[in-house]
SEPA-388424 format. One record per residue (C-alpha): residue number from 1; x, y, z. Coordinates in Angstrom, 1 decimal, decimal comma. Layout:
% SEPA-388424
PT | NUM | X | Y | Z
...
% end
This chain:
% SEPA-388424
PT | 1 | 89,8 | 34,6 | 130,0
PT | 2 | 91,8 | 36,9 | 132,3
PT | 3 | 92,9 | 35,5 | 135,6
PT | 4 | 91,5 | 37,2 | 138,7
PT | 5 | 93,6 | 38,4 | 141,6
PT | 6 | 93,7 | 36,4 | 144,8
PT | 7 | 91,3 | 37,9 | 147,3
PT | 8 | 92,4 | 38,4 | 150,9
PT | 9 | 89,6 | 39,0 | 153,4
PT | 10 | 90,1 | 40,9 | 156,7
PT | 11 | 88,4 | 38,9 | 159,4
PT | 12 | 88,9 | 40,6 | 162,8
PT | 13 | 92,6 | 41,2 | 163,1
PT | 14 | 93,5 | 38,5 | 160,6
PT | 15 | 93,9 | 38,6 | 156,8
PT | 16 | 93,0 | 35,4 | 155,1
PT | 17 | 93,0 | 34,1 | 151,5
PT | 18 | 90,0 | 31,8 | 151,8
PT | 19 | 90,5 | 30,1 | 148,4
PT | 20 | 92,8 | 27,2 | 148,8
PT | 21 | 93,9 | 27,4 | 145,2
PT | 22 | 94,7 | 31,1 | 145,4
PT | 23 | 96,5 | 30,7 | 148,7
PT | 24 | 98,5 | 27,8 | 147,4
PT | 25 | 99,7 | 29,9 | 144,4
PT | 26 | 100,7 | 32,8 | 146,7
PT | 27 | 102,6 | 30,4 | 149,0
PT | 28 | 104,3 | 28,7 | 146,1
PT | 29 | 105,2 | 32,1 | 144,4
PT | 30 | 107,4 | 33,4 | 147,2
PT | 31 | 106,4 | 31,8 | 150,4
PT | 32 | 103,8 | 34,4 | 151,3
PT | 33 | 101,5 | 33,7 | 154,2
PT | 34 | 101,0 | 30,7 | 156,4
PT | 35 | 98,6 | 27,9 | 155,6
PT | 36 | 95,9 | 27,9 | 158,3
PT | 37 | 96,2 | 24,9 | 160,7
PT | 38 | 99,4 | 23,7 | 159,0
PT | 39 | 102,2 | 23,9 | 161,6
PT | 40 | 105,2 | 23,5 | 159,2
PT | 41 | 104,4 | 22,9 | 155,5
PT | 42 | 106,7 | 20,2 | 154,2
PT | 43 | 106,9 | 21,7 | 150,7
PT | 44 | 105,2 | 24,3 | 148,6
PT | 45 | 102,1 | 22,2 | 147,9
PT | 46 | 99,5 | 23,4 | 150,5
PT | 47 | 95,8 | 22,7 | 150,6
PT | 48 | 94,4 | 25,2 | 153,1
PT | 49 | 93,4 | 28,8 | 153,4
PT | 50 | 96,3 | 31,1 | 153,7
PT | 51 | 96,8 | 33,7 | 156,5
PT | 52 | 98,8 | 36,7 | 155,5
PT | 53 | 100,7 | 39,0 | 157,9
PT | 54 | 99,9 | 42,7 | 157,6
PT | 55 | 103,3 | 43,2 | 155,9
PT | 56 | 102,6 | 40,5 | 153,3
PT | 57 | 99,1 | 41,8 | 152,6
PT | 58 | 100,3 | 45,4 | 152,3
PT | 59 | 103,2 | 44,4 | 150,0
PT | 60 | 101,1 | 42,2 | 147,8
PT | 61 | 98,3 | 44,8 | 147,6
PT | 62 | 100,8 | 47,5 | 146,8
PT | 63 | 102,4 | 45,3 | 144,0
PT | 64 | 98,9 | 44,6 | 142,6
PT | 65 | 99,2 | 40,9 | 143,3
PT | 66 | 96,1 | 40,6 | 145,5
PT | 67 | 93,0 | 42,5 | 146,4
PT | 68 | 91,9 | 42,9 | 149,9
PT | 69 | 88,3 | 43,2 | 151,2
PT | 70 | 86,6 | 43,8 | 154,4
PT | 71 | 82,9 | 43,4 | 155,0
PT | 72 | 82,5 | 42,7 | 151,2
PT | 73 | 84,1 | 46,0 | 150,1
PT | 74 | 87,5 | 46,6 | 148,6
PT | 75 | 90,3 | 47,9 | 150,9
PT | 76 | 92,7 | 50,5 | 149,5
PT | 77 | 96,5 | 50,4 | 150,3
PT | 78 | 96,0 | 53,5 | 152,6
PT | 79 | 93,2 | 51,6 | 154,5
PT | 80 | 95,5 | 48,5 | 154,7
PT | 81 | 98,3 | 50,6 | 156,2
PT | 82 | 95,9 | 52,2 | 158,8
PT | 83 | 94,6 | 48,7 | 159,7
PT | 84 | 98,3 | 47,5 | 160,1
PT | 85 | 99,3 | 50,5 | 162,2
PT | 86 | 96,6 | 49,6 | 164,7
PT | 87 | 98,3 | 46,2 | 165,1
PT | 88 | 101,9 | 47,2 | 165,0
PT | 89 | 103,1 | 50,4 | 166,8
PT | 90 | 106,1 | 50,8 | 164,4
PT | 91 | 104,4 | 49,4 | 161,3
PT | 92 | 106,0 | 52,0 | 159,0
PT | 93 | 109,5 | 51,0 | 160,0
PT | 94 | 108,8 | 47,3 | 160,0
PT | 95 | 107,1 | 47,5 | 156,6
PT | 96 | 110,0 | 49,5 | 155,1
PT | 97 | 112,4 | 46,8 | 156,1
PT | 98 | 110,1 | 44,0 | 155,0
PT | 99 | 109,6 | 45,6 | 151,6
PT | 100 | 113,3 | 46,4 | 151,2
PT | 101 | 114,3 | 42,8 | 151,8
PT | 102 | 111,6 | 41,4 | 149,5
PT | 103 | 112,7 | 43,8 | 146,8
PT | 104 | 116,2 | 42,4 | 147,2
PT | 105 | 114,9 | 38,9 | 146,5
PT | 106 | 114,8 | 37,5 | 150,1
PT | 107 | 112,0 | 35,5 | 151,6
PT | 108 | 110,9 | 37,3 | 154,8
PT | 109 | 109,1 | 35,4 | 157,5
PT | 110 | 108,0 | 36,2 | 161,0
PT | 111 | 111,0 | 35,9 | 163,4
PT | 112 | 109,2 | 35,7 | 166,7
PT | 113 | 110,5 | 32,1 | 167,4
PT | 114 | 114,0 | 33,5 | 167,1
PT | 115 | 113,3 | 36,6 | 169,3
PT | 116 | 113,4 | 39,0 | 166,4
PT | 117 | 111,0 | 40,7 | 164,0
PT | 118 | 111,9 | 38,8 | 160,9
PT | 119 | 113,7 | 35,6 | 159,8
PT | 120 | 115,2 | 36,1 | 156,4
PT | 121 | 115,8 | 33,3 | 153,9
PT | 122 | 117,7 | 33,3 | 150,7
PT | 123 | 115,5 | 30,6 | 149,1
PT | 124 | 112,6 | 29,8 | 151,5
PT | 125 | 111,6 | 27,8 | 154,5
PT | 126 | 112,0 | 24,1 | 153,9
PT | 127 | 114,6 | 24,8 | 151,2
PT | 128 | 117,3 | 26,5 | 153,3
PT | 129 | 117,6 | 27,7 | 156,9
PT | 130 | 117,2 | 31,4 | 157,5
PT | 131 | 120,8 | 32,8 | 157,7
PT | 132 | 119,6 | 36,1 | 159,2
PT | 133 | 117,4 | 37,4 | 162,0
PT | 134 | 116,4 | 41,0 | 161,8
PT | 135 | 115,4 | 43,3 | 164,6
PT | 136 | 113,8 | 46,6 | 163,5
PT | 137 | 114,4 | 49,8 | 165,6
PT | 138 | 112,9 | 53,2 | 165,0
PT | 139 | 115,6 | 55,6 | 164,1
PT | 140 | 114,8 | 57,6 | 167,3
PT | 141 | 115,1 | 54,5 | 169,6
PT | 142 | 117,8 | 54,3 | 172,2
PT | 143 | 119,7 | 51,1 | 172,1
PT | 144 | 120,6 | 49,3 | 175,3
PT | 145 | 123,9 | 47,4 | 174,9
PT | 146 | 122,6 | 44,6 | 177,1
PT | 147 | 119,8 | 44,0 | 174,6
PT | 148 | 122,3 | 43,8 | 171,8
PT | 149 | 124,3 | 41,2 | 173,7
PT | 150 | 121,1 | 39,3 | 174,6
PT | 151 | 120,0 | 39,3 | 170,9
PT | 152 | 123,4 | 38,3 | 169,7
PT | 153 | 123,7 | 35,4 | 172,1
PT | 154 | 120,3 | 34,2 | 171,1
PT | 155 | 121,0 | 34,5 | 167,4
PT | 156 | 124,4 | 32,7 | 167,9
PT | 157 | 122,5 | 29,8 | 169,7
PT | 158 | 120,2 | 29,4 | 166,7
PT | 159 | 123,1 | 29,8 | 164,2
PT | 160 | 121,9 | 33,0 | 162,6
PT | 161 | 123,5 | 36,4 | 161,9
PT | 162 | 121,9 | 39,1 | 164,0
PT | 163 | 121,1 | 42,3 | 162,1
PT | 164 | 119,6 | 45,6 | 163,4
PT | 165 | 117,6 | 47,5 | 160,8
PT | 166 | 116,4 | 51,1 | 160,9
PT | 167 | 114,7 | 53,4 | 158,5
PT | 168 | 116,7 | 56,6 | 157,6
PT | 169 | 113,8 | 58,8 | 156,8
PT | 170 | 115,9 | 61,7 | 155,6
PT | 171 | 117,2 | 59,5 | 152,7
PT | 172 | 114,2 | 57,1 | 152,5
PT | 173 | 116,6 | 54,2 | 152,9
PT | 174 | 116,8 | 51,2 | 155,2
PT | 175 | 120,1 | 50,8 | 157,0
PT | 176 | 121,3 | 47,5 | 158,2
PT | 177 | 123,9 | 46,8 | 161,0
PT | 178 | 125,2 | 43,3 | 161,3
PT | 179 | 127,1 | 42,3 | 164,4
PT | 180 | 130,0 | 39,9 | 164,4
PT | 181 | 130,9 | 38,2 | 167,6
PT | 182 | 134,4 | 37,2 | 168,5
PT | 183 | 136,4 | 36,3 | 171,5
PT | 184 | 139,2 | 38,6 | 172,6
% end
């Protein structure tokens, strides 16, 4: 019997894998999603529905690892992107960075608690601490030096390397800029 893909359901502005078994498998296979009503999972064994971010759902849908539905009908990758753009103004840039990091083998989690877009793990939450925080800027954005200093000080406080990422559309490539802080 062929295994079926996990199904993620769009409920309002959320994307949830309602099956606890399917959600547990996704979480265990790459730390995708966040178990609903579980503040900080202690290990990879979760027993709750799984909420996916728009980045995770788009990535997993694009990779053929899940299906997504809304109102009982399948959602295409193009529809998923349109849904996500309505939530995130710079979704395309954020998703390009998310996908690039995942393709490089990193575990990418939301970085809001660190004042960034993403926290990046080498192995996964609960296994190691995220060594990097990523802030994504559109390539056309002007960078305020005060904001860089503020982000650098915050990342230093939480012992993470601060990285700016941007999408070079002309080369379809993500560029990363890591800042090193030293005293003169």
